[in-house]
MDAnalysis code that builds the backbone (N, CA, C; Angstrom):
import MDAnalysis as mda
import numpy as np

u = mda.Universe.empty(219, n_residues=73, atom_resindex=np.repeat(np.arange(73), 3), trajectory=True)
u.add_TopologyAttr("name", ["N", "CA", "C"] * 73)
u.add_TopologyAttr("resid", np.arange(1, 74))
u.add_TopologyAttr("resname", ["UNK", "UNK", "UNK", "UNK", "UNK", "UNK", "UNK", "UNK", "UNK", "UNK", "UNK", "UNK", "UNK", "UNK", "UNK", "UNK", "UNK", "UNK", "UNK", "UNK", "UNK", "UNK", "UNK", "UNK", "UNK", "UNK", "UNK", "UNK", "UNK", "UNK", "UNK", "UNK", "UNK", "UNK", "UNK", "UNK", "UNK", "UNK", "UNK", "UNK", "UNK", "UNK", "UNK", "UNK", "UNK", "UNK", "UNK", "UNK", "UNK", "UNK", "UNK", "UNK", "UNK", "UNK", "UNK", "UNK", "UNK", "UNK", "UNK", "UNK", "UNK", "UNK", "UNK", "UNK", "UNK", "UNK", "UNK", "UNK", "UNK", "UNK", "UNK", "UNK", "UNK"])
u.atoms.positions = np.array([
    [-0.458, 18.899, 7.643],
    [-0.725, 18.077, 6.472],
    [0.486, 17.188, 6.186],
    [0.222, 15.902, 5.990],
    [1.293, 14.955, 5.711],
    [1.729, 15.082, 4.254],
    [3.008, 14.831, 3.982],
    [3.467, 14.875, 2.592],
    [2.876, 13.721, 1.788],
    [2.765, 13.902, 0.492],
    [2.278, 12.839, -0.389],
    [3.337, 11.747, -0.445],
    [2.934, 10.489, -0.248],
    [3.918, 9.400, -0.352],
    [4.487, 9.335, -1.764],
    [5.632, 8.693, -1.891],
    [6.227, 8.479, -3.203],
    [5.669, 7.179, -3.776],
    [5.633, 7.097, -5.107],
    [5.153, 5.891, -5.773],
    [5.949, 4.694, -5.249],
    [5.236, 3.652, -4.845],
    [5.877, 2.445, -4.325],
    [6.020, 2.408, -2.817],
    [5.795, 3.544, -2.141],
    [5.848, 3.547, -0.672],
    [4.744, 2.657, -0.120],
    [5.073, 1.926, 0.915],
    [4.067, 1.121, 1.589],
    [3.322, 2.027, 2.559],
    [2.005, 2.015, 2.460],
    [1.182, 2.888, 3.283],
    [0.067, 2.089, 3.949],
    [-0.495, 2.692, 4.976],
    [-1.626, 2.089, 5.688],
    [-2.809, 3.038, 5.583],
    [-3.939, 2.483, 5.177],
    [-5.195, 3.231, 5.122],
    [-5.839, 3.058, 6.493],
    [-5.771, 4.090, 7.320],
    [-6.259, 3.968, 8.697],
    [-7.779, 3.814, 8.767],
    [-8.489, 4.205, 7.720],
    [-9.949, 4.059, 7.711],
    [-10.355, 2.600, 7.590],
    [-9.542, 1.806, 6.897],
    [-9.883, 0.395, 6.682],
    [-8.911, -0.562, 7.357],
    [-7.714, -0.066, 7.707],
    [-6.682, -0.920, 8.288],
    [-5.878, -1.669, 7.238],
    [-6.198, -1.457, 5.966],
    [-5.501, -2.159, 4.892],
    [-4.137, -1.525, 4.630],
    [-3.212, -2.361, 4.158],
    [-1.866, -1.919, 3.824],
    [-1.635, -2.188, 2.345],
    [-1.025, -1.228, 1.668],
    [-0.752, -1.415, 0.250],
    [0.309, -0.442, -0.223],
    [0.586, -0.489, -1.520],
    [1.600, 0.358, -2.122],
    [0.941, 1.571, -2.763],
    [1.484, 2.737, -2.480],
    [0.957, 3.974, -3.056],
    [1.197, 3.965, -4.554],
    [0.133, 4.239, -5.328],
    [0.223, 4.252, -6.788],
    [0.264, 5.678, -7.311],
    [-0.709, 6.497, -6.899],
    [-0.746, 7.886, -7.358],
    [-1.856, 8.637, -6.642],
    [-1.841, 9.933, -6.840],
    [-2.885, 10.804, -6.326],
    [-3.728, 11.247, -7.515],
    [-5.050, 11.158, -7.371],
    [-5.940, 11.557, -8.460],
    [-7.231, 12.103, -7.881],
    [-7.639, 13.233, -8.380],
    [-8.910, 13.851, -7.976],
    [-9.019, 14.018, -6.464],
    [-7.899, 14.353, -5.840],
    [-7.909, 14.589, -4.401],
    [-7.934, 13.336, -3.544],
    [-7.724, 12.172, -4.146],
    [-7.705, 10.906, -3.399],
    [-6.417, 10.167, -3.745],
    [-6.048, 9.225, -2.890],
    [-4.869, 8.406, -3.121],
    [-5.307, 7.042, -3.647],
    [-4.613, 6.536, -4.651],
    [-4.857, 5.204, -5.174],
    [-3.796, 4.280, -4.593],
    [-4.257, 3.162, -4.025],
    [-3.369, 2.225, -3.331],
    [-3.567, 0.835, -3.918],
    [-2.460, 0.130, -4.168],
    [-2.503, -1.234, -4.700],
    [-2.306, -2.216, -3.548],
    [-3.151, -3.197, -3.492],
    [-3.062, -4.212, -2.449],
    [-1.705, -4.923, -2.509],
    [-1.176, -5.283, -1.372],
    [0.130, -5.933, -1.287],
    [0.150, -7.240, -2.063],
    [-0.908, -8.027, -1.959],
    [-0.961, -9.335, -2.610],
    [-1.513, -9.255, -4.023],
    [-1.627, -8.065, -4.565],
    [-2.234, -7.903, -5.879],
    [-3.740, -7.733, -5.718],
    [-4.437, -7.879, -6.768],
    [-5.880, -7.711, -6.695],
    [-6.276, -6.267, -6.929],
    [-7.463, -5.965, -6.527],
    [-8.045, -4.656, -6.812],
    [-7.350, -3.535, -6.048],
    [-7.189, -2.424, -6.735],
    [-6.678, -1.216, -6.078],
    [-7.861, -0.526, -5.424],
    [-7.581, 0.337, -4.458],
    [-8.648, 1.110, -3.842],
    [-8.188, 2.540, -3.656],
    [-9.166, 3.419, -3.477],
    [-8.805, 4.809, -3.239],
    [-9.094, 5.159, -1.793],
    [-8.353, 6.121, -1.286],
    [-8.461, 6.506, 0.117],
    [-8.328, 8.012, 0.255],
    [-8.895, 8.530, 1.309],
    [-8.738, 9.938, 1.634],
    [-7.293, 10.168, 2.070],
    [-6.644, 11.192, 1.560],
    [-5.248, 11.455, 1.944],
    [-5.048, 11.562, 3.462],
    [-6.009, 12.108, 4.181],
    [-5.887, 12.236, 5.626],
    [-5.926, 10.914, 6.365],
    [-6.392, 9.849, 5.676],
    [-6.470, 8.515, 6.278],
    [-5.258, 7.652, 5.960],
    [-4.315, 8.197, 5.188],
    [-3.175, 7.404, 4.729],
    [-1.905, 7.852, 5.436],
    [-1.165, 6.869, 5.953],
    [0.114, 7.162, 6.600],
    [1.135, 6.120, 6.156],
    [2.400, 6.504, 6.196],
    [3.449, 5.548, 5.860],
    [3.411, 4.393, 6.846],
    [3.662, 3.200, 6.346],
    [3.644, 2.018, 7.205],
    [4.871, 2.019, 8.119],
    [4.708, 1.427, 9.285],
    [5.835, 1.287, 10.208],
    [6.833, 0.286, 9.618],
    [8.084, 0.337, 10.047],
    [9.079, -0.614, 9.505],
    [8.660, -2.080, 9.677],
    [8.083, -2.443, 10.814],
    [7.666, -3.828, 11.029],
    [6.533, -4.195, 10.076],
    [5.559, -3.319, 9.926],
    [4.449, -3.586, 9.014],
    [4.956, -3.687, 7.579],
    [5.939, -2.843, 7.233],
    [6.502, -2.890, 5.883],
    [7.233, -4.209, 5.655],
    [8.002, -4.649, 6.624],
    [8.716, -5.915, 6.495],
    [7.740, -7.070, 6.292],
    [6.689, -7.107, 7.082],
    [5.682, -8.170, 6.947],
    [5.003, -8.133, 5.584],
    [4.645, -6.950, 5.135],
    [3.952, -6.817, 3.854],
    [4.853, -7.214, 2.692],
    [6.109, -6.791, 2.737],
    [7.017, -7.129, 1.635],
    [7.308, -8.629, 1.625],
    [7.425, -9.247, 2.795],
    [7.624, -10.698, 2.859],
    [6.392, -11.423, 2.312],
    [5.218, -10.933, 2.641],
    [3.978, -11.530, 2.134],
    [3.902, -11.416, 0.616],
    [4.337, -10.272, 0.084],
    [4.311, -10.088, -1.371],
    [5.280, -11.058, -2.043],
    [6.475, -11.215, -1.483],
    [7.461, -12.145, -2.048],
    [6.925, -13.563, -1.995],
    [6.311, -13.949, -0.899],
    [5.752, -15.292, -0.771],
    [4.628, -15.515, -1.779],
    [3.780, -14.522, -1.970],
    [2.672, -14.652, -2.922],
    [3.210, -14.805, -4.347],
    [4.228, -14.005, -4.687],
    [4.822, -14.096, -6.018],
    [5.454, -15.471, -6.221],
    [6.100, -15.996, -5.185],
    [6.745, -17.310, -5.274],
    [5.696, -18.407, -5.507],
    [4.578, -18.314, -4.815],
    [3.509, -19.315, -4.975],
    [2.943, -19.275, -6.399],
    [2.953, -18.108, -7.019],
    [2.449, -17.979, -8.401],
    [3.543, -18.281, -9.424],
    [4.745, -18.589, -8.952],
    [5.841, -18.920, -9.845],
    [6.454, -17.708, -10.535],
    [6.360, -16.529, -9.903],
    [6.880, -15.312, -10.509],
    [8.249, -14.919, -9.995],
    [8.762, -15.649, -9.032],
    [10.057, -15.365, -8.407],
    [10.227, -13.910, -8.230],
])
């Protein structure tokens, strides 16, 4: 069994291929926030793994770029 990610960890939902930030665990499922904002989704804990360093770098750069486009610096 994999450990529960920490709040803010970048994770990958292997069932969907989506990458997002771990928000919390509730009712036996993980809640994940999309990197670019938008709707959160829930995932089975067994389908969630920490993102690789390269995937994390890409996701964090995408988040910074999205925030910049919205004028949030």
